[in-house]
C-alpha positions as CSV (number, residue, x, y, z in Angstrom):
1,M,15.8,4.0,13.7
2,A,14.2,7.4,13.6
3,S,17.6,9.0,13.4
4,A,18.8,6.9,10.5
5,D,19.5,8.1,7.0
6,A,18.7,4.8,5.4
7,A,16.8,1.6,6.0
8,I,19.9,-0.3,6.9
9,G,20.8,2.2,9.6
10,I,23.2,4.8,8.2
11,P,23.4,7.6,10.8
12,A,22.1,11.0,9.7
13,D,25.3,12.7,10.8
14,G,27.3,10.4,8.6
15,R,26.7,12.4,5.5
16,Q,29.5,14.5,4.1
17,R,29.6,18.0,5.4
18,G,28.2,20.5,2.9
19,L,26.1,18.0,1.0
20,A,22.9,18.5,3.0
21,G,21.5,20.8,0.3
22,R,22.0,18.1,-2.3
23,D,20.0,15.5,-0.4
24,V,17.5,13.5,-2.3
25,P,13.9,14.5,-1.4
26,D,11.7,11.9,0.3
27,A,9.2,11.8,-2.5
28,V,11.9,11.1,-5.1
29,R,13.3,8.3,-2.9
30,V,10.0,6.6,-2.5
31,L,9.1,6.9,-6.2
32,L,12.5,5.7,-7.4
33,N,12.6,2.7,-5.1
34,G,9.0,1.8,-5.9
35,A,9.7,1.9,-9.7
36,V,12.9,-0.2,-9.2
37,F,11.0,-2.8,-7.2
38,V,8.3,-3.1,-9.9
39,L,11.1,-3.4,-12.5
40,L,12.9,-6.1,-10.6
41,W,9.8,-8.1,-9.9
42,N,8.5,-8.1,-13.5
43,H,9.3,-6.0,-16.5
44,V,7.8,-8.2,-19.2
45,W,4.0,-7.8,-18.8
46,L,1.3,-9.8,-20.5
47,K,3.4,-12.0,-22.7
48,D,1.6,-13.9,-25.5
49,L,2.6,-17.5,-24.9
50,S,0.9,-18.6,-28.2
51,D,3.6,-16.7,-30.1
52,R,5.9,-19.4,-31.6
53,S,8.8,-16.9,-31.8
54,I,9.5,-17.5,-28.2
55,L,10.8,-20.9,-29.1
56,A,13.8,-19.4,-31.0
57,A,17.2,-19.0,-29.5
58,S,17.4,-15.8,-27.5
59,E,21.0,-14.7,-28.0
60,D,20.1,-11.1,-29.1
61,G,18.4,-10.3,-25.8
62,S,15.4,-7.9,-25.3
63,L,15.7,-4.3,-26.3
64,L,13.0,-3.3,-23.8
65,T,14.8,-5.0,-20.9
66,Q,18.1,-3.3,-21.9
67,V,16.4,0.2,-22.1
68,L,14.5,-0.2,-18.8
69,F,17.5,-1.4,-16.8
70,L,19.8,1.2,-18.3
71,A,17.3,4.0,-17.4
72,A,16.8,2.6,-13.8
73,G,20.5,2.0,-13.4
74,T,21.3,5.6,-14.4
75,A,18.7,7.1,-12.0
76,M,19.9,4.9,-9.1
77,A,23.5,5.7,-9.8
78,L,22.8,9.4,-9.6
79,A,20.8,9.0,-6.4
80,I,23.6,6.9,-4.8
81,R,26.2,9.5,-5.8
82,R,24.2,12.3,-4.2
83,I,23.6,10.3,-1.0
84,G,27.2,8.9,-0.8
85,I,28.6,5.9,-2.6
86,R,30.9,5.3,0.4
87,H,27.9,3.8,2.2
88,L,28.2,0.8,0.0
89,Q,31.8,0.2,1.1
90,P,30.9,-2.6,3.5
91,L,29.9,-4.7,0.5
92,M,33.5,-4.9,-0.6
93,T,34.1,-8.2,1.2
94,R,36.6,-10.7,0.0
95,P,34.0,-13.4,-0.9
96,L,31.9,-11.0,-2.9
97,L,34.9,-9.5,-4.7
98,L,36.3,-12.9,-5.6
99,C,32.9,-13.8,-7.0
100,A,32.9,-10.7,-9.1
101,V,36.5,-11.3,-10.3
102,W,35.8,-14.9,-11.2
103,L,32.6,-14.0,-13.0
104,G,34.4,-11.4,-15.0
105,L,37.2,-13.8,-16.0
106,T,34.8,-16.6,-17.0
107,T,32.8,-14.0,-19.0
108,L,36.0,-13.2,-21.0
109,L,36.5,-17.0,-21.5
110,S,32.9,-17.6,-22.4
111,I,32.0,-19.6,-25.5
112,E,30.0,-16.5,-26.5
113,P,32.0,-13.5,-25.0
114,S,29.8,-10.8,-26.5
115,L,26.6,-12.4,-25.3
116,S,28.1,-13.0,-21.8
117,L,29.2,-9.4,-21.6
118,R,25.7,-8.2,-22.2
119,R,24.3,-10.6,-19.6
120,L,27.0,-9.5,-17.2
121,A,26.1,-5.9,-17.7
122,L,22.4,-6.6,-17.0
123,F,23.3,-8.5,-13.9
124,G,25.6,-5.8,-12.7
125,I,22.8,-3.2,-13.0
126,A,20.4,-5.5,-11.2
127,A,22.9,-5.9,-8.4
128,M,23.4,-2.2,-8.1
129,L,19.7,-1.6,-8.0
130,S,19.3,-4.3,-5.3
131,A,21.9,-2.6,-3.1
132,G,20.9,0.9,-4.0
133,V,17.3,0.6,-2.7
134,L,18.8,0.1,0.8
135,I,20.8,3.3,0.6
136,V,18.1,5.4,-1.0
137,A,15.4,4.5,1.5
138,R,15.8,7.0,4.4
139,S,14.1,4.8,7.0
140,P,12.4,1.4,7.5
141,R,9.0,3.1,7.1
142,Q,10.1,4.6,3.8
143,L,11.4,1.3,2.5
144,A,8.1,-0.3,3.6
145,L,6.1,2.4,1.7
146,S,8.1,1.8,-1.5
147,L,7.7,-1.9,-1.2
148,A,3.9,-1.6,-0.5
149,G,3.3,0.7,-3.5
150,A,5.2,-1.6,-5.8
151,A,3.5,-4.7,-4.4
152,L,0.0,-3.2,-5.0
153,V,1.0,-2.3,-8.6
154,I,2.0,-5.9,-9.2
155,V,-0.7,-7.8,-7.5
156,L,-3.6,-5.6,-8.5
157,S,-2.4,-5.5,-12.1
158,S,-2.3,-9.3,-12.1
159,Y,-5.9,-9.6,-10.8
160,L,-7.0,-7.0,-13.4
161,A,-5.3,-8.9,-16.2
162,V,-7.1,-12.1,-15.2
163,A,-10.4,-10.3,-15.2
164,F,-10.0,-8.3,-18.5
165,V,-7.4,-10.0,-20.7
166,P,-7.6,-13.7,-19.5
167,S,-6.0,-14.9,-22.8
168,L,-2.8,-13.1,-21.7
169,A,-3.1,-13.8,-18.0
170,I,-4.2,-17.4,-17.7
171,H,-2.4,-20.4,-19.2
172,S,-4.2,-22.2,-22.0
173,A,-3.8,-25.2,-24.3
174,F,-2.6,-22.8,-27.0
175,D,0.5,-21.9,-25.1
176,V,3.6,-23.1,-27.0
177,N,5.3,-25.9,-25.0
178,S,2.1,-26.2,-23.0
179,D,2.1,-28.6,-20.1
180,P,-1.1,-30.6,-19.8
181,S,-1.5,-29.4,-16.2
182,H,-1.1,-25.7,-17.0
183,P,-4.3,-24.6,-18.7
184,G,-6.5,-22.7,-16.3
185,L,-3.7,-21.7,-14.0
186,W,-3.2,-17.9,-13.4
187,R,0.0,-16.1,-14.4
188,G,-1.4,-12.5,-14.3
189,I,1.1,-10.1,-15.8
190,F,3.9,-12.6,-15.6
191,P,5.3,-14.7,-18.5
192,Q,4.7,-18.0,-16.6
193,K,2.8,-19.3,-13.6
194,N,6.0,-20.3,-11.8
195,E,7.3,-16.7,-12.1
196,A,4.0,-15.5,-10.8
197,G,4.1,-17.9,-7.9
198,A,7.6,-16.9,-6.9
199,A,6.7,-13.2,-7.1
200,M,3.6,-13.7,-4.9
201,V,5.8,-15.4,-2.2
202,I,8.0,-12.3,-2.3
203,L,4.9,-10.1,-1.9
204,V,3.6,-12.2,1.1
205,I,7.0,-11.6,2.7
206,V,6.9,-7.9,1.8
207,G,3.3,-7.6,3.2
208,L,4.4,-9.0,6.5
209,Y,7.2,-6.4,6.7
210,V,4.8,-3.6,5.7
211,A,2.4,-4.7,8.4
212,T,5.2,-4.3,11.0
213,A,7.1,-1.2,9.7
214,A,4.3,0.9,8.1
215,S,0.6,-0.1,8.2
216,R,-0.9,-3.3,9.6
217,V,-4.0,-2.9,7.4
218,L,-2.0,-2.3,4.2
219,G,0.4,-5.1,5.0
220,W,-2.1,-7.7,5.6
221,A,-4.1,-6.7,2.5
222,I,-1.0,-7.3,0.4
223,V,-0.5,-10.7,2.2
224,L,-4.0,-11.9,1.5
225,L,-4.1,-10.7,-2.1
226,A,-0.7,-12.3,-2.9
227,A,-1.6,-15.5,-1.1
228,G,-4.8,-15.8,-3.0
229,F,-3.1,-15.3,-6.4
230,L,-0.4,-17.8,-5.4
231,L,-2.9,-20.5,-4.9
232,A,-4.6,-19.7,-8.2
233,S,-1.2,-19.9,-10.0
234,G,-0.8,-23.5,-8.9
235,S,2.9,-23.1,-8.6
236,K,3.8,-26.2,-6.6
237,T,7.3,-25.1,-5.6
238,A,6.2,-21.7,-4.3
239,I,3.2,-23.1,-2.5
240,L,5.3,-25.7,-0.8
241,L,8.1,-23.4,0.1
242,L,6.1,-20.5,1.6
243,P,5.1,-22.3,4.8
244,V,8.6,-23.7,5.2
245,I,10.1,-20.2,4.9
246,L,7.7,-18.7,7.4
247,A,8.1,-21.6,9.9
248,V,11.9,-21.8,9.8
249,T,12.5,-18.0,10.0
250,G,10.0,-17.8,12.7
251,L,11.9,-20.3,14.7
252,C,15.0,-18.1,14.5
253,Q,13.2,-15.8,16.9
254,V,13.2,-18.7,19.4
255,L,16.6,-20.4,18.7
256,K,19.0,-17.5,19.2
257,G,22.4,-19.3,19.4
258,G,24.6,-19.0,16.3
259,F,25.0,-22.8,15.9
260,A,21.3,-23.5,16.3
261,R,20.3,-20.8,13.9
262,G,22.9,-21.9,11.4
263,L,21.7,-25.5,11.6
264,L,18.1,-24.5,11.4
265,L,18.7,-22.4,8.2
266,L,21.2,-24.5,6.4
267,G,19.6,-27.9,7.2
268,P,16.6,-27.5,4.9
269,V,18.9,-26.1,2.2
270,A,21.0,-29.3,2.3
271,G,17.9,-31.4,2.5
272,F,16.3,-29.9,-0.6
273,S,19.6,-30.2,-2.5
274,L,19.7,-33.9,-1.6
275,I,16.1,-34.3,-2.9
276,S,17.0,-32.6,-6.2
277,I,20.6,-33.2,-7.3
278,G,21.1,-36.1,-5.0
279,S,18.2,-37.9,-6.7
280,V,20.1,-37.8,-9.9
281,L,23.7,-38.4,-8.7
282,V,23.2,-41.0,-5.9
283,P,21.2,-44.1,-6.7
284,P,20.3,-44.9,-3.0
285,I,18.9,-41.4,-2.6
286,Q,17.0,-41.7,-5.9
287,E,15.4,-44.9,-4.7
288,A,14.5,-43.4,-1.3
289,V,13.1,-40.3,-2.8
290,G,11.1,-42.3,-5.4
291,A,9.6,-44.4,-2.6
292,L,8.6,-41.4,-0.5
293,L,7.6,-38.9,-3.2
294,T,5.7,-39.5,-6.4
295,D,6.8,-36.2,-7.9
296,A,10.2,-35.6,-6.3
297,T,11.7,-33.7,-9.3
298,F,8.6,-31.6,-9.9
299,T,7.5,-32.4,-13.5
300,G,10.5,-34.4,-14.7
301,R,13.3,-32.0,-13.9
302,S,15.7,-34.9,-13.3
303,E,16.3,-35.0,-17.1
304,I,17.3,-31.3,-17.1
305,W,19.5,-31.8,-14.1
306,Q,21.3,-34.7,-15.7
307,F,21.7,-32.7,-18.9
308,A,23.2,-29.8,-16.9
309,I,25.6,-32.1,-15.0
310,D,26.8,-33.7,-18.2
311,N,27.7,-30.3,-19.6
312,I,29.3,-29.1,-16.4
313,L,31.7,-32.0,-16.7
314,I,32.7,-30.8,-20.2
315,R,33.9,-27.5,-18.8
316,P,34.3,-28.0,-15.1
317,W,36.8,-25.3,-14.3
318,R,35.7,-22.2,-16.3
319,G,32.1,-23.0,-17.2
320,W,30.3,-21.8,-20.3
321,G,29.9,-18.1,-19.4
322,I,27.0,-16.2,-18.0
323,G,24.0,-16.5,-20.2
324,A,25.9,-18.5,-22.8
325,F,24.4,-21.9,-22.4
326,W,20.6,-22.2,-22.3
327,M,18.5,-21.0,-25.2
328,T,21.5,-20.5,-27.4
329,E,21.9,-22.0,-30.9
330,R,24.7,-24.2,-29.6
331,T,22.5,-25.8,-26.9
332,M,19.2,-25.9,-28.9
333,Y,20.4,-27.1,-32.3
334,A,23.8,-28.7,-32.0
335,G,23.8,-32.5,-32.3
336,S,20.3,-32.7,-33.8
337,E,20.2,-36.4,-33.7
338,E,20.0,-36.3,-29.9
339,L,17.7,-33.3,-29.4
340,T,15.0,-33.6,-26.8
341,W,12.6,-31.1,-25.0
342,V,15.4,-30.6,-22.5
343,N,17.4,-28.6,-25.1
344,T,14.7,-26.0,-25.3
345,V,14.4,-25.1,-21.6
346,D,15.8,-21.7,-20.5
347,H,17.5,-22.8,-17.3
348,A,18.5,-25.8,-15.2
349,H,15.7,-25.4,-12.6
350,N,18.5,-25.5,-10.1
351,A,20.6,-22.5,-9.2
352,Y,23.6,-24.4,-8.1
353,L,23.9,-26.3,-11.4
354,D,23.4,-23.1,-13.3
355,T,26.1,-21.5,-11.2
356,A,28.5,-24.3,-12.2
357,L,27.5,-24.0,-15.8
358,I,28.3,-20.2,-15.7
359,G,31.7,-20.3,-14.1
360,G,32.6,-23.9,-13.3
361,L,33.0,-25.7,-10.0
362,P,35.3,-23.0,-8.5
363,F,32.6,-20.4,-9.1
364,L,30.1,-22.7,-7.3
365,V,32.3,-22.9,-4.3
366,L,32.8,-19.1,-4.2
367,T,29.1,-18.6,-4.5
368,V,28.3,-20.9,-1.6
369,V,30.8,-19.0,0.6
370,A,29.6,-15.5,-0.4
371,F,25.9,-16.1,-0.6
372,V,25.2,-19.0,1.7
373,L,27.8,-19.1,4.6
374,A,28.7,-15.4,4.9
375,P,25.1,-14.2,5.4
376,V,24.7,-16.7,8.3
377,R,27.7,-15.1,10.0
378,D,26.3,-11.6,9.2
379,L,23.0,-12.5,10.7
380,Q,24.5,-13.5,14.0
381,R,26.7,-10.4,14.0
382,V,23.5,-8.3,13.6
383,A,21.2,-10.1,15.9
384,G,23.6,-11.7,18.4
385,G,21.6,-13.7,20.9
386,G,18.6,-11.3,20.7
387,R,15.4,-11.2,18.7
388,L,15.4,-10.1,15.0
389,D,14.0,-6.7,14.2
390,A,11.6,-6.1,11.3
391,E,14.4,-5.2,8.7
392,T,16.6,-8.2,9.7
393,M,13.6,-10.5,9.5
394,L,12.7,-9.2,6.0
395,F,16.3,-9.8,4.8
396,L,16.4,-13.3,6.5
397,R,13.1,-14.4,4.8
398,L,14.1,-13.2,1.4
399,W,17.6,-14.8,1.7
400,F,16.1,-18.1,2.9
401,L,13.6,-17.9,0.0
402,G,16.4,-17.7,-2.4
403,L,18.3,-20.6,-0.9
404,V,15.5,-23.1,-0.7
405,S,14.2,-22.0,-4.2
406,A,17.7,-22.6,-5.6
407,S,17.2,-26.4,-5.5
408,F,14.3,-26.2,-7.9
409,E,14.6,-22.8,-9.8
410,T,17.5,-20.7,-11.1
411,V,17.5,-17.8,-8.7
412,L,21.2,-16.9,-8.7
413,W,23.2,-14.7,-11.2
414,N,20.1,-13.9,-13.2
415,G,19.2,-10.2,-13.2
416,N,15.9,-11.0,-14.9
417,N,14.7,-13.0,-12.0
418,A,12.7,-11.4,-9.1
419,T,13.9,-13.9,-6.5
420,C,17.5,-13.4,-7.5
421,C,17.2,-9.6,-7.1
422,M,15.5,-9.9,-3.7
423,F,18.0,-12.5,-2.6
424,M,20.8,-10.1,-3.5
425,M,19.1,-7.3,-1.6
426,A,18.8,-9.5,1.4
427,V,22.5,-10.6,1.3
428,F,23.5,-6.9,0.9
429,G,21.1,-5.8,3.6
430,L,22.5,-8.3,6.2
431,R,26.0,-7.3,5.3
432,L,25.3,-3.5,5.6
433,R,23.6,-3.9,8.9
434,T,26.7,-5.4,10.4
435,R,28.3,-2.0,9.9
436,Y,25.3,0.2,10.7
437,A,23.0,-1.8,13.0
438,L,24.2,-0.1,16.1
439,A,23.4,3.3,14.6
440,A,20.0,2.0,13.7
441,D,18.9,1.2,17.3
């Protein structure tokens, strides 16, 4: 890929004639991408969980989040314009466009249109950033350097926070909505230990890529630092999923047939979905899971899942609108005689349920086609029957992380979520490489 003009393999001679003088300097590319990765992984640092104001409905949004994403979005848009927006044309696929259209329609039909429009704008910027980093990075090494710099900022800041401001970096009994098992668990610069755990899994995957594409020493240092913090976070879902991700994606280097790879990748996704949603909807599965696992729903999430399913059935065709259900006054305070702790959670702990809450059951089907099935096809188009190169393996691991996490966390259609943004980058990366992979070799 030495002749490529981007990490996904855009040929250098593919730039428009006469624009060479307007090319973005390498230093700007690395710094822009590095800043974007830090923003996407975490932009709310050192949150005080003892502040009771976080229990209030969050319909107004965060001014800091809006400013940061607008600034990053503007910088990325300018960079893409200089490099060539046409390079994003392969992303204009029918499944992705249908998802965008349906999301826009359900936003207009939302129970809170103004709120959904703001959330849609934030998600749109996050999606552009997730695609833009692939175009801005001139080569795999440059992408790796940006990822490495951002990873070190995140992981070292988290360790420093634990060392110097433990009251803001370690869960305590003073946290509002404190879980009895949380005190003493590390969250670093993140708002919650599960968010820290998910980010550290991403950093482990990033470290493995850096070790292959840029520096073995730097890459493995990131892997070890992130893995250590992951264990200290006590995030059960993240700790469980990391070895599954590495094992399954590693086997994709051995099983090279399209059917075998598809079964290998989608089988665990279906299995986790059965363990989660199936344990609520299907009594035999609930009994089987209860007999095999003492904590199958991970801290009582079955109540949340049932609550989400009940509300999906109220608006099954158009949903409630993006960002217009959880942590709104309607959800938290309506029907006070039936209020439980479930009303105060900020997501369904299941991406598929939250997708149906956003845009109804049709939107869930479109999402599965665009973000689950289409990437499997793209993977086989890129790799064929051969081994996966470093970039394809990075995208595969991040995509698979998103899918298996989706059964226990909300990692789709949420621009505030690190896994969601890296999942989108992976989907876009696999798609772009179907167009540019040959030029990359």
